[in-house]
C-alpha positions in Angstrom: 103.0 31.2 161.0 105.0 34.0 159.5 105.0 32.4 156.1 101.3 31.6 156.3 100.6 35.1 157.3 102.3 36.7 154.3 101.0 34.3 151.6 97.9 36.3 150.7 100.2 39.2 149.7 103.3 37.3 148.4 103.4 34.2 146.3 105.2 31.3 148.0 107.6 31.1 145.1 108.7 34.7 146.0 109.3 34.0 149.7 113.0 34.2 150.6 114.0 32.8 154.0 117.3 34.1 155.6 118.6 32.4 158.7 121.8 31.0 160.2 122.8 27.8 158.7 122.5 26.0 162.1 118.7 26.3 161.7 118.5 24.8 158.2 117.0 21.6 159.5 114.2 23.5 161.3 113.4 25.5 158.1 113.2 22.3 156.0 111.2 20.5 158.6 108.6 23.4 159.1 108.5 24.7 155.5 109.1 21.8 153.0 107.2 23.7 150.4 109.8 26.5 150.1 112.3 25.6 147.4 115.9 25.2 148.3 117.1 28.1 146.2 114.9 30.4 148.3 116.7 29.6 151.6 119.7 31.8 152.3 121.9 30.4 155.0 124.2 32.8 156.9 127.6 31.4 157.8 127.9 33.9 160.7 125.8 36.0 163.1 126.0 39.6 161.8 122.7 41.1 162.8 120.1 42.4 160.3 121.9 44.8 158.0 124.2 42.3 156.2 121.5 39.7 155.7 119.1 42.3 154.4 121.7 43.6 151.9 122.4 40.0 150.9 118.7 39.2 150.4 118.3 42.5 148.4 121.1 41.6 146.0 119.7 38.1 145.6 116.2 39.3 144.9 117.5 42.1 142.5 119.4 39.5 140.5 116.2 37.6 140.0 114.0 40.7 139.4 115.4 44.2 139.2 111.9 45.7 139.6 111.1 43.7 142.7 109.4 45.3 145.8 110.4 43.7 149.1 108.8 43.3 152.5 111.1 42.2 155.3 109.5 40.4 158.2 111.0 39.0 161.3 109.8 35.4 162.2 109.4 36.0 166.0 106.3 38.2 165.9 102.8 37.5 167.0 100.0 39.0 164.8 96.4 38.5 165.9 94.6 40.2 163.0 96.1 38.7 159.9 93.6 40.3 157.5 94.5 43.7 158.8 98.2 42.8 158.6 97.9 41.8 154.9 95.9 45.0 154.1 98.7 47.0 155.7 101.3 45.2 153.7 99.4 45.8 150.4 99.0 49.5 151.2 102.7 49.7 152.0 103.6 48.1 148.7 101.6 50.7 146.9 103.3 53.5 148.7 106.9 52.4 148.2 106.3 51.5 144.5 105.6 55.2 143.8 109.1 56.5 144.6 112.4 56.0 146.3 111.0 55.4 149.8 111.9 53.2 152.8 108.9 52.3 154.9 108.7 50.9 158.3 105.5 49.9 160.2 104.8 51.5 163.6 102.7 50.2 166.4 100.7 52.6 168.7 102.3 52.0 172.2 100.1 50.4 174.9 102.6 51.4 177.6 106.1 52.7 178.2 108.0 49.6 177.1 111.8 49.8 177.2 112.5 46.7 175.1 111.3 48.3 171.8 112.7 50.9 169.4 110.6 54.1 169.1 109.8 56.1 165.9 108.8 59.8 166.1 106.2 60.8 163.5 106.8 63.8 161.3 104.7 65.3 158.5 101.7 63.3 157.3 101.5 62.1 153.7 98.4 63.6 152.1 97.7 60.9 149.6 98.4 58.0 152.0 96.4 58.2 155.3 98.4 56.9 158.3 101.8 57.3 156.7 104.2 59.9 158.0 107.7 61.1 157.4 110.0 59.8 160.1 111.4 62.6 162.3 113.7 60.4 164.5 114.5 56.9 165.8 115.3 56.0 169.4 116.5 52.5 170.2 115.3 51.0 173.5 115.0 54.1 175.7 115.0 54.0 179.5 111.8 54.1 181.4 111.7 57.8 182.0 112.2 58.6 178.3 109.7 55.9 177.2 107.1 57.6 179.5 107.9 61.0 177.9 107.4 59.5 174.5 104.1 58.0 175.5 102.8 61.4 176.8 103.8 63.2 173.7 101.6 61.1 171.4 104.2 61.4 168.6 105.9 58.1 169.0 105.3 54.6 167.8 106.9 51.3 168.5 109.2 50.1 165.7 107.8 46.8 164.5 110.9 46.0 162.5 108.8 45.3 159.4 110.1 47.1 156.4 109.0 47.7 152.8 111.0 49.1 149.9 111.9 48.5 146.3 115.1 46.4 145.8 116.7 49.4 144.0 115.9 51.7 146.9 117.4 49.5 149.7 120.5 48.7 147.7 121.1 52.4 146.9 120.6 53.2 150.6 123.4 50.7 151.5 125.7 52.1 148.8 125.1 55.6 150.4 124.9 54.9 154.2 126.6 51.5 154.7 129.2 51.3 151.9 131.4 48.9 153.9 128.7 46.2 153.8 128.0 46.9 150.1 131.7 46.6 149.2 132.2 43.5 151.3 129.3 41.7 149.5 129.9 43.3 146.1 130.1 40.1 144.1 131.0 40.0 140.4 128.2 40.2 137.8 126.2 37.0 137.6 127.2 35.6 141.0 124.0 36.4 142.9 121.1 34.0 142.3 123.5 31.5 140.8 125.4 28.3 141.9 128.4 30.5 142.8 126.5 32.6 145.4 126.8 30.3 148.3 130.6 30.0 148.1 130.9 33.8 147.7 128.7 34.4 150.8 130.6 31.8 152.9 133.9 33.5 152.1 132.8 37.2 152.5 129.8 37.4 154.8 131.8 36.8 158.0 133.8 39.9 157.1 130.7 42.2 157.4 130.3 44.4 160.4 127.8 43.3 163.0 125.0 45.9 162.8 121.3 46.2 162.6 119.6 47.7 159.6 118.1 50.3 162.0 121.5 51.7 162.9 123.1 51.2 159.4 120.3 52.6 157.3 117.0 53.7 158.8 118.5 56.2 161.3 120.6 57.8 158.6 118.4 57.9 155.5 116.4 61.0 154.6 113.6 59.0 152.7 112.2 57.0 155.6 108.5 56.9 156.4 106.4 55.1 159.0 102.9 53.6 158.6 100.7 53.5 161.7 99.2 50.0 161.9 97.0 48.1 164.4 96.8 44.4 163.8 97.4 42.9 167.3 101.2 42.9 167.2 103.7 41.6 169.7 107.4 41.1 169.3 108.1 37.6 170.8 111.8 38.4 170.7 111.2 40.4 173.8 110.8 38.4 177.1 108.1 40.6 178.5 106.1 40.3 175.2 106.5 36.6 175.3 105.3 36.5 178.9 102.3 38.6 178.1 101.4 36.5 175.0 101.6 33.2 176.9 99.1 31.4 179.1 99.9 31.7 182.8 98.8 29.8 185.9 97.0 31.1 189.0 100.3 32.6 190.3 100.8 34.4 186.9 103.8 32.2 186.1 104.5 31.1 182.6 106.3 27.9 181.6 107.7 27.4 178.1 108.0 23.7 177.4 109.6 22.8 180.7 109.0 21.2 184.1 108.9 23.7 187.0 108.5 23.4 190.7 107.8 27.0 191.9 107.5 27.9 195.6 106.1 31.4 196.3 107.0 32.6 192.8 104.8 34.9 190.8 104.9 36.8 187.5 107.9 34.8 186.3 108.6 33.1 183.0 110.5 29.8 183.0 112.1 28.4 179.8 114.4 25.4 179.5 115.6 22.9 176.9 115.5 19.1 177.3 114.2 17.2 180.3 115.6 19.6 182.9 113.5 20.5 186.0 113.6 24.0 187.2 113.1 24.5 191.0 112.7 28.0 192.2 111.6 29.8 195.3 110.7 33.4 196.1 111.0 34.8 192.6 108.7 37.7 191.6 108.6 39.0 188.0 111.7 37.2 186.8 113.1 35.5 183.7 114.6 32.1 184.2 115.9 30.6 181.0 118.2 27.7 180.5 119.6 26.9 177.0 122.6 24.7 176.1 125.5 25.8 178.3 124.0 29.1 179.4 121.6 30.0 182.2 119.9 33.4 182.5 118.3 34.7 185.7 117.1 38.3 185.3 114.3 40.6 186.5 111.7 41.1 183.7 112.1 44.9 184.3 115.8 44.6 183.3 115.3 42.7 180.0 116.7 45.7 178.1 120.0 45.0 179.7 120.2 41.4 178.3 121.7 42.6 175.0 124.6 44.1 176.9 125.0 41.0 178.9 125.1 38.8 175.8 127.8 41.1 174.3 129.8 40.8 177.5 129.5 37.0 177.4 130.7 36.9 173.8 133.7 39.1 174.7 134.7 37.1 177.8 133.8 33.5 176.8 133.3 33.5 173.0 130.3 32.7 170.8 129.9 29.1 172.0 127.9 30.4 175.0 125.4 32.3 172.9 
């Protein structure tokens, strides 16, 4: 869906997919039309900053004048025409200078699972685009309600636009450790030597998001206010709200469930396992591989900390 959505604005030959190598078979199964050289396979999980830098170097090697839009694959967009119009307007904006642009969604409520962007001064020549005043990552409920009342804050959609030169320069300035770790000799990127270089050096990158590494530090960051029916399905509550529910407001994701006096709960499991639950209200029940998650929907912002604790105590095999 993500690839189909961007095709009106970006040629399929210019679509670069970055994912962990364990998902290679899914990429090839779902997108056989994407050429092999456009699939970049991460040898380790290092969050978004290292892979965005890698993709930037790869693209720059192919076209030093390239403009890039970075789009997560776990988003739902209902109005694809408006989405493409926003992307095209964003391209026009970043191509006129050294600018880093993110897309901001007008909040529909005090969600605690999203990052927030505070709007600053408006750009006169580009309606709906503002200088970014501040970023806040996943605030608590009280702060989210304050943001909503102020009218100055947007949800951070995690969709970014920039010129290849702009984002690479930003890494050199604000995240030089990543730039140095992935600083391959001339001619390695977009060549047959790239994969071996990445496999050796990428695992040495720090684990950090591009929001923390670049966007919160840079002084040339702007936000474009957009409305195209967006939801981040990487958040459990968003997935719940975007999915069909039964009479008890329960949602099941490709699994068998026997629910007694349960309501407002999302169930997700792999394989042929049956989930039996009783008395749950507004919960997440998710079973994947060798890990089981049972958590109130209201506490989903704590899941990231739980995952980090699991990795520390038991290792990556449980994630």
